[in-house]
N, C-alpha and C positions, 0 to 999 in steps of 0.2 A: 957470864952471872948463869946459876943453877936454873931449873924450872920454879925448884920451891925458893929461891929467893924472889924469882919472879912474881908468884902468887902472895909472898910475904908483902911485896911492894903494891901489888895491886889492895890488900885489904889494909894495906896503911892509909892510902886513899880516900878508900870508900869506907873506913871507919871515921877519919877526919871530918868526912859528911855527914856524919851522923848523929848529926844536932840540928835541931829546926831552924835555932837561931844561925846556925852556920848555912843550912840552907838558904833562909832569906838571906843572906848576904851574899851568896854565891848568884841569886836569880838578879839581885839588885845591879850586882857588879858586872852582867852579862852588857846591861843597860849602858855599862862604861864606865870609866874611874871614879870612884867616891871619896873624900875625907872620913876619917874615923867618926866626927862628930853626926855627918849624915848616916852613918850605918848603925851607928846608936841610937839613932831617934827611931831608926825602922827596928829594930831589935825591941828598945825598949828598956836597955840592961844597963848599969851603970857603967862606965868607961874601963874600969877595970878587967871586967867580964867580955868586954867586946874585945878587948887587945887579947887577952887570952884564947879567945876562938880563932881571932886573925893570927895570932902567933902558930894555933894548931894548923890553919889553913896554908900559912906560909911555909912550915915545916914538911909539911905533905906535898909541896911544889903545887897546888892550889893558885894562889894568890901572890903577886909581885909587889912591892912598896917604893913610896918615895918620898922624900923629906920635901916640903916645900916651905920654910921659913919654920913657925913652929909647929905649921900642920905637916900630917902624915897623909900621903893616898895611898890607895889601894885598887888593884886590876886583877882581872883573871888575867893569867900566865898563859893559860890554854883553854880558850873561851868556847873550845869544841865539848869542854865537861857539858856545856846546858843539854847537849846531844841526850848526855845519860837522865836526865828527868824527865824526858819524855818517854825515854822507856820505863822509868817507874811507873809515870802515869799512866802507862800502858797496862802494865802488870795492876795499878787500881782501877784502872775500865774491867778491866777481863774481869778482875775478883766481884766488883762491883755486877757485873751483868750474871755472872754463876750465882751470887746470892739472890738477886732478882727472880732468876731463872728456876732456884732450888723454891724457893717463896712461892713461885706461882703454882708448882704442882703440890702443893699440901693443899 
């Protein structure tokens, strides 16, 4: 795989996380496997929208699914993706601190 292809795949994964509902689902799945109905309640969207979001996450390699009877359960394929959230939150904290420091000097 070329260097450019590696970055393309990284961008695909990050893009798949680029929606608040999908981030909420990833965060919830960090606690363990969830059925689609639980994820639907979490995000408050209709089932078709939730299914589309889960399809994006699955296609990016972020979640796995398994069927049990009529229900489908999802889990994180690579739980360490949650570490990325910590990094994002650190950037958010830094921006808030910088904004507060700027405001204090005015």
